[in-house]
C-alpha positions in Angstrom: 0.0 0.0 0.0 1.6 3.3 -1.0 1.7 6.3 1.2 -0.5 9.4 0.7 -3.2 11.0 2.8 -5.6 10.6 0.0 -5.6 6.9 0.3 -7.1 6.9 3.8 -10.4 8.3 5.1 -9.7 11.6 6.8 -11.9 10.5 9.7 -9.4 7.7 10.4 -6.4 10.0 10.2 -8.0 12.5 12.6 -9.1 9.7 15.0 -5.6 8.5 15.2 -4.4 12.0 16.0 -7.0 12.4 18.6 -6.1 9.0 20.3 -2.4 9.9 20.2 -3.2 13.3 21.9 -5.2 11.4 24.5 -2.3 9.0 25.4 0.6 11.5 24.9 2.5 9.5 22.3 1.9 8.2 18.7 -0.1 5.1 19.6 0.8 1.7 18.2 -1.5 -1.2 17.6 -1.1 -2.6 21.1 -2.3 0.7 22.5 -5.2 0.8 20.1 -6.5 -2.4 21.7 -7.1 -0.4 25.0 -8.7 2.7 23.5 -12.2 1.6 22.7 -14.2 0.3 19.8 -13.3 2.9 17.2 -9.6 2.5 18.0 -10.0 -1.3 17.7 -11.5 -0.8 14.2 -8.4 1.2 13.2 -6.2 -1.6 14.5 -8.0 -4.1 12.4 -7.8 -2.0 9.3 -4.2 -0.8 9.4 -2.2 -2.6 12.1 -3.2 -6.2 11.6 -2.8 -6.4 7.8 1.0 -5.9 8.2 3.8 -3.4 8.5 3.3 -2.0 5.0 -0.2 -0.9 5.7 0.6 0.6 9.0 3.6 2.5 7.8 1.6 4.0 4.9 -1.2 5.0 7.3 1.3 6.6 9.7 2.8 8.5 6.8 -0.6 9.8 5.8 -1.2 10.9 9.4 2.1 12.8 9.4 1.1 14.6 6.2 -2.1 15.8 7.8 -0.7 16.3 11.3 3.0 17.2 10.9 3.6 17.2 14.7 3.0 13.4 14.7 6.1 11.6 13.5 5.8 8.6 11.2 7.7 6.7 13.9 7.8 7.7 17.6 11.4 7.4 18.8 12.0 5.9 22.2 15.1 8.1 22.6 13.9 11.4 24.1 15.6 14.2 26.0 18.9 12.3 26.0 17.2 9.2 27.5 16.3 5.8 26.1 12.9 4.5 27.2 11.9 0.8 27.0 8.5 1.3 25.5 5.9 3.8 24.3 4.0 3.2 27.5 7.0 4.3 29.6 7.6 7.3 27.3 3.9 8.3 27.7 4.2 8.2 31.5 7.4 10.2 31.3 5.7 13.0 29.4 2.9 13.0 31.9 5.3 13.3 34.8 7.2 16.1 33.1 4.0 18.1 32.7 2.5 17.2 36.1 5.3 17.2 38.6 5.6 20.3 40.8 9.0 22.1 40.5 9.7 21.3 44.2 9.9 17.6 43.4 12.7 15.7 41.7 12.2 13.1 38.9 14.8 10.3 38.4 14.7 8.1 35.3 15.7 4.5 35.7 17.0 5.0 39.3 18.8 2.3 41.2 16.6 0.4 43.7 18.6 -0.5 46.8 17.9 -3.6 48.9 16.0 -5.5 46.2 14.9 -9.0 47.2 15.9 -10.8 44.1 18.6 -8.6 42.7 21.6 -6.8 44.1 21.5 -4.1 41.4 18.1 -3.2 40.0 16.6 -0.2 38.3 13.1 1.2 38.5 11.3 3.1 35.8 10.9 6.3 37.7 11.4 7.8 41.1 9.7 10.9 42.5 11.4 12.4 45.5 11.2 15.5 47.8 14.2 17.0 49.5 11.8 18.8 51.9 10.1 15.7 53.2 13.0 13.3 52.6 10.5 10.9 51.0 10.5 9.1 47.6 8.2 7.0 45.6 9.0 4.5 42.8 6.8 4.1 39.8 6.7 1.0 37.6 5.1 1.0 34.2 3.7 -2.4 33.3 3.5 -2.1 29.6 2.8 -5.7 28.8 -0.3 -6.3 31.0 -3.5 -4.6 32.0 -4.8 -4.5 35.5 -6.3 -8.0 35.4 -2.7 -9.3 34.8 -4.2 -11.9 32.4 -1.8 -13.4 29.9 -3.6 -13.6 26.5 -0.7 -13.7 24.1 2.2 -16.1 23.9 4.5 -13.2 24.7 2.5 -12.4 27.9 2.5 -16.0 28.9 6.3 -16.2 28.4 7.0 -13.1 30.4 4.4 -13.2 33.2 6.7 -14.8 35.7 9.5 -12.4 34.8 7.2 -9.4 35.2 5.9 -10.6 38.6 9.4 -11.1 39.8 10.2 -7.5 38.8 7.2 -6.1 40.6 7.8 -8.0 43.8 11.5 -7.3 44.1 11.0 -4.1 46.1 11.6 -4.0 49.8 8.3 -3.7 51.7 9.0 -0.1 52.6 9.5 0.9 49.0 6.6 -0.7 47.1 6.1 1.1 43.8 3.0 2.6 42.3 2.1 0.4 39.3 0.8 1.9 36.1 -0.6 -0.9 33.8 -0.9 -0.6 30.0 -4.7 0.1 30.1 -4.1 2.9 32.7 -1.5 4.5 30.4 -4.3 4.7 27.7 -6.7 6.4 30.1 -5.7 10.0 31.1 -7.8 9.9 34.3 -6.3 6.6 35.5 -2.7 7.5 34.8 -3.1 11.0 36.3 -4.7 9.4 39.4 -1.6 7.2 39.8 0.8 10.1 39.4 -1.2 12.2 41.9 -0.8 9.2 44.3 3.0 9.3 43.8 3.1 13.0 44.4 1.0 12.7 47.6 3.3 9.9 48.8 6.3 12.2 49.0 4.5 15.1 50.6 5.3 16.1 54.1 2.6 13.9 55.5 3.2 11.1 53.0 3.8 7.5 54.2 6.8 6.4 52.0 10.4 6.8 53.1 13.2 7.8 50.8 15.6 5.2 49.4 
């Protein structure tokens, strides 16, 4: 399928742009599965047929919405993120976090149960309260933690191990993939992290 905005319905192009604005990144086919019926229809039309169809569609989107790249790069601000889900949360954190709080990307987690040296996705901390809160983005599973695909089945134990490695005093806030695709849910999780490092928060700094 050749590129060109004229080959695709404008309503599909604009819907993709709307969904990307909702999530905060150029959404891929996996994200479309968590964004409702219309998004699922887009997934079936352009993602499932194969890479050629998807690339052509993304090129058409870029022609109509130049601020949306054909391919969202995981390297941003001199950092390398593991997934679009993690990148989306990073962008939310940047725009939400008060200037009085510090954001660390891929910080070391001390005292892990299963690993001597481990890294979290994010850590929010406050020098005023001396508290910090880790955040883990679970980009492979939704909140039900059900393994539908072969990839999910193969990586479920590994993911559980990652989420349970934290010392009891440093349990992270978890943001699952379906939460990333819901602005209200992801913002609620980030507000929880911010509240946890406030003066009257319950979490201690690591």
